[in-house]
C-alpha positions as CSV (number, residue, x, y, z in Angstrom):
1,M,-72.5,100.3,-74.7
2,K,-69.0,101.1,-73.5
3,P,-66.2,98.7,-74.4
4,I,-65.3,98.1,-70.7
5,Y,-68.6,96.4,-70.2
6,F,-67.4,93.6,-72.6
7,L,-65.0,92.5,-69.8
8,A,-68.1,91.0,-68.2
9,L,-68.3,88.4,-71.0
10,I,-65.0,86.9,-69.9
11,P,-66.4,85.1,-66.8
12,V,-69.5,84.1,-68.6
13,I,-67.6,82.4,-71.3
14,A,-65.2,80.8,-68.8
15,I,-68.0,79.5,-66.6
16,L,-70.1,78.2,-69.5
17,G,-67.2,76.9,-71.6
18,G,-65.0,75.6,-68.8
19,P,-66.9,72.4,-68.0
20,F,-66.2,71.1,-71.5
21,W,-62.5,71.5,-70.8
22,A,-62.4,70.8,-67.1
23,N,-64.8,67.8,-67.1
24,S,-62.6,65.4,-65.2
25,V,-62.2,64.2,-61.6
26,E,-58.4,64.3,-61.7
27,P,-56.3,66.3,-61.1
28,Y,-57.2,67.4,-57.6
29,I,-56.3,71.1,-56.9
30,L,-56.5,72.2,-53.3
31,G,-58.4,69.0,-52.5
32,M,-61.1,69.7,-55.1
33,P,-61.7,68.0,-58.5
34,L,-60.7,70.2,-61.4
35,F,-64.4,71.0,-62.3
36,F,-65.2,72.3,-58.8
37,F,-61.9,74.2,-58.6
38,W,-62.6,75.8,-62.0
39,N,-66.1,77.0,-60.9
40,F,-64.8,78.3,-57.5
41,S,-61.9,80.1,-59.0
42,W,-64.1,81.8,-61.6
43,L,-66.4,82.9,-58.8
44,I,-63.5,84.8,-57.3
45,F,-62.3,86.1,-60.7
46,T,-65.8,87.3,-61.6
47,A,-65.8,89.5,-58.5
48,L,-62.4,90.9,-59.6
49,V,-63.7,91.6,-63.1
50,V,-66.7,93.4,-61.7
51,F,-64.4,95.5,-59.5
52,V,-62.2,96.4,-62.5
53,I,-65.3,97.5,-64.5
54,Y,-66.5,99.6,-61.5
55,M,-63.1,101.3,-61.2
56,L,-62.8,102.0,-65.0
57,D,-66.3,103.3,-65.4
58,P,-66.3,107.1,-65.6
59,K,-69.8,107.4,-64.1
60,N,-68.5,106.1,-60.8
61,K,-65.7,108.7,-60.7
62,E,-68.3,111.5,-61.1
63,R,-70.2,110.1,-58.1
64,D,-67.2,109.8,-55.9
65,E,-66.1,113.4,-56.5
66,G,-69.5,115.0,-55.7
């Protein structure tokens, strides 16, 4: 397994470990309790991490050239 695939563990750890840290109603961020904002923000960050993995994977560069 390539080391860049380990980047995919970051969102998993954040989503599974975050509720222990963000388990509170206050503060409100953008009108959402901290727990909901945490989950929503990691939904966005997960898409960014997957995009980074896609761009760094050499297999995808071979497909784009041919």
